[in-house]
C-alpha positions in Angstrom: -5.9 39.2 25.8 -5.3 38.1 22.2 -7.8 35.7 20.5 -7.0 32.7 18.2 -7.4 33.6 14.5 -8.7 30.1 13.9 -11.3 29.3 16.6 -11.7 32.7 18.3 -10.7 31.5 21.8 -8.3 33.4 24.0 -4.6 32.5 23.7 -2.4 32.6 26.8 0.8 31.2 25.2 2.4 30.5 21.8 -0.3 28.0 20.9 -4.1 27.9 21.3 -5.0 25.4 24.0 -8.3 24.7 22.2 -7.4 24.0 18.5 -3.6 23.9 18.7 -2.9 26.7 16.1 0.2 28.7 16.6 -0.2 32.3 17.8 -0.4 34.6 14.7 2.1 37.4 14.3 3.2 39.7 11.5 6.4 37.7 11.2 4.3 34.8 9.8 3.8 36.9 6.6 7.5 37.4 6.0 9.2 35.7 3.1 11.8 34.3 5.5 9.1 32.6 7.5 7.8 30.8 4.4 11.3 29.4 3.6 11.7 28.5 7.3 8.5 26.5 7.2 9.5 24.8 3.9 12.9 23.9 5.3 11.3 22.5 8.5 8.9 20.4 6.4 11.6 19.0 4.1 14.0 18.1 7.0 11.2 16.5 9.1 9.8 14.7 6.1 13.1 13.3 5.0 14.1 12.2 8.5 10.9 10.4 9.4 10.2 9.1 5.9 13.6 7.5 5.3 13.8 6.3 8.9 10.5 4.5 8.3 11.6 3.1 5.0 14.9 1.8 6.4 13.1 0.2 9.3 10.5 -1.7 7.3 13.1 -2.9 4.8 15.8 -4.0 7.4 13.7 -4.8 10.5 10.3 -6.4 9.6 7.7 -5.7 12.2 9.7 -3.2 14.2 7.9 -0.2 13.0 4.6 -1.8 14.0 5.8 -2.9 17.4 7.3 0.6 18.1 4.3 2.4 16.8 1.8 0.4 18.8 3.9 0.9 21.9 3.7 4.6 21.5 7.1 5.2 19.9 5.9 7.4 17.0 7.9 10.6 16.8 10.7 9.3 14.6 8.4 7.5 12.2 6.3 8.6 9.3 2.6 7.7 9.9 2.1 4.1 8.5 -0.9 5.0 6.4 0.9 8.0 5.0 3.9 5.8 4.2 1.7 3.4 2.4 0.2 6.2 0.4 3.6 7.6 -0.6 4.7 4.1 -1.8 1.4 3.9 -3.8 2.1 7.3 -5.3 5.6 6.3 -6.3 4.2 3.2 -8.0 1.4 5.2 -9.7 3.9 7.7 -11.1 6.5 5.1 -12.2 4.8 1.7 -12.8 7.7 -0.7 -13.7 5.4 -3.8 -13.5 1.8 -4.3 -14.4 1.2 -7.2 -12.1 -1.5 -5.3 -10.1 -3.5 -4.8 -13.2 -4.7 -7.3 -15.9 -5.7 -6.8 -19.5 -9.3 -6.9 -20.5 -9.1 -10.4 -22.1 -7.7 -12.0 -19.0 -11.1 -11.8 -17.3 -13.0 -13.3 -20.3 -10.5 -16.2 -20.3 -10.3 -16.8 -16.6 -11.4 -20.3 -15.6 -12.8 -19.2 -12.2 -15.0 -16.1 -13.0 -14.8 -16.0 -16.8 -18.6 -16.6 -17.2 -19.4 -13.9 -14.7 -17.0 -11.5 -16.5 -18.5 -12.3 -19.9 -22.0 -11.6 -18.5 -20.9 -8.3 -17.1 -19.3 -7.3 -20.4 -22.4 -8.2 -22.4 -24.6 -6.2 -20.1 -22.2 -3.2 -20.4 -22.2 -3.4 -24.2 -26.0 -3.8 -24.3 -26.4 -0.6 -22.2 -23.9 1.5 -24.2 -23.0 2.5 -27.7 -19.4 1.1 -27.3 -18.1 -1.7 -29.4 -16.1 -4.4 -27.6 -12.9 -3.1 -29.0 -13.6 0.4 -27.7 -14.6 -1.1 -24.3 -11.3 -3.0 -24.1 -9.4 0.2 -24.8 -11.3 2.3 -22.2 -10.9 -0.6 -19.7 -7.2 -0.6 -20.1 -7.0 3.2 -19.6 -9.2 3.4 -16.5 -8.1 0.2 -14.7 -4.5 1.5 -14.5 -5.4 4.2 -12.0 -8.4 2.4 -10.3 -6.3 -0.7 -9.6 -4.0 1.5 -7.5 -6.7 3.4 -5.7 -8.3 0.1 -4.7 -5.0 -1.0 -3.0 -6.6 -0.1 0.3 -8.5 -3.3 0.0 -5.3 -5.1 0.8 -5.1 -3.4 4.2 -8.7 -4.4 4.9 -8.2 -8.0 3.9 -4.9 -8.4 5.7 -6.3 -6.9 8.8 -9.1 -9.5 8.7 -6.6 -12.4 8.1 -4.4 -11.2 11.0 -7.3 -10.8 13.4 -8.5 -14.3 12.7 -5.0 -15.9 12.8 -4.1 -14.2 16.1 -7.5 -13.9 17.7 -6.3 -15.6 20.9 -3.7 -12.9 21.4 -6.4 -10.3 22.1 -4.5 -7.6 20.3 -6.3 -4.3 19.6 -7.7 -4.0 16.1 -5.5 -1.0 15.7 -2.4 -3.2 16.1 -3.6 -5.5 13.3 -4.3 -2.5 11.0 -0.8 -1.0 11.6 0.9 -4.4 10.9 -1.4 -4.9 7.8 -0.3 -1.5 6.6 3.4 -2.2 7.1 3.1 -5.6 5.3 1.3 -4.2 2.3 3.7 -1.3 2.1 6.5 -3.7 1.7 4.4 -5.9 -0.6 4.0 -3.0 -3.1 7.5 -1.6 -2.5 9.4 -4.9 -3.0 7.3 -6.8 -5.5 6.0 -3.9 -7.7 8.8 -1.3 -7.5 12.2 -2.7 -6.3 12.1 -6.2 -7.6 11.2 -5.1 -11.2 14.0 -2.5 -11.1 16.4 -5.1 -9.8 15.4 -7.5 -12.6 16.0 -4.8 -15.2 19.4 -4.0 -13.8 20.4 -7.7 -13.7 19.3 -8.1 -17.3 21.2 -5.1 -18.4 24.4 -6.0 -16.5 24.5 -9.6 -17.7 22.8 -8.9 -21.0 20.0 -11.3 -20.4 16.8 -11.4 -22.5 13.9 -10.3 -20.3 12.0 -13.4 -21.6 14.4 -15.6 -19.7 12.9 -14.4 -16.5 9.5 -16.0 -16.6 6.4 -14.7 -14.8 6.3 -18.0 -12.8 9.9 -17.5 -11.6 9.2 -13.9 -10.6 6.1 -15.0 -8.8 8.0 -17.7 -6.9 10.7 -15.3 -5.8 8.1 -12.8 -4.7 6.1 -15.3 -2.8 9.2 -16.6 -0.9 10.5 -13.1 -0.1 7.0 -12.0 1.1 6.7 -15.1 3.2 10.1 -14.6 4.9 9.2 -11.0 5.6 5.9 -11.9 7.2 7.5 -14.7 9.3 10.0 -12.3 10.8 7.4 -9.6 11.4 5.0 -12.0 13.0 7.6 -13.5 15.3 8.5 -10.0 16.5 4.9 -8.8 16.9 3.2 -11.9 18.3 6.2 -13.8 19.9 4.9 -17.3 19.2 6.9 -20.4 18.7 8.9 -20.7 15.5 6.8 -23.5 14.1 3.5 -21.7 14.8 4.9 -18.5 13.3 6.1 -20.3 10.1 2.7 -22.0 9.7 0.7 -18.9 10.2 3.0 -16.9 8.0 2.6 -19.4 5.2 -1.2 -19.4 5.6 -1.3 -15.6 5.7 0.9 -15.3 2.6 -1.2 -17.8 0.7 -4.4 -16.1 1.7 -2.9 -12.7 0.7 -1.9 -14.1 -2.8 -5.3 -15.7 -3.3 -7.0 -12.5 -2.4 -4.8 -10.7 -4.9 -5.4 -13.1 -7.7 -9.1 -13.9 -7.3 -10.8 -11.2 -5.3 -8.8 -8.0 -5.8 -8.5 -8.3 -9.6 -12.1 -9.2 -10.0 -13.2 -6.2 -7.9 -11.0 -4.0 -10.0 -12.7 -5.4 -13.1 -16.2 -4.8 -11.8 -15.4 -1.3 -10.5 -13.7 -0.3 -13.8 -16.7 -1.5 -15.8 -18.9 0.6 -13.6 -16.9 3.7 -14.2 -16.8 3.3 -18.0 
């Protein structure tokens, strides 16, 4: 009786019944097997990844409904999909809306005094000048702001749980929907929309200054709200009026978290790492 190379238990078939590892053979060391595994990964990745992308773009909420119902084989794991979108944004940042310059926090009317106090404390405990601190902040916050994107899933899960508490859904269901919503939030608003704006500007020879931040924010808010409304209707099956109101409230809470909580957390964490 052959033993599993991974856990040492006896194997009776092609796979170990204890750890799941495939039965080892000399064929696994062949060059052909390496290419076979690479081909399998690429074809499986492409199929599930693009199926998931197509689903969340064209059918809001469907991936969540299917995934929570146990239909998972054809989909890329939601958290993994979220990570892939974050990586794409990290490698090709077309828009800096997730990150703010150092001076933004000093001039902010809500937490400016708190930010100034934190800056003064940092300068007092280091040999940096404020100009050097601003430069280091700009460098570090670019990556940290993207790492901390997981906070959106946490906050969105909390908002969904409160808004739909009476539905008695599993917390898992809210996490999956929150993941889908924030995947589309990053994909649309911070990757696809900026690319679209650049293309429109190039085709019609528009000055980029003609598209104001306020206009872009309004379009983003409306698109995100519509997406949420469709997803909530499919997921929770409430009346249209209740769905619209809850979608509006969720979208507003999400934006407020982004502007006031998330950005300030990024600021504090970045200062801590400098």
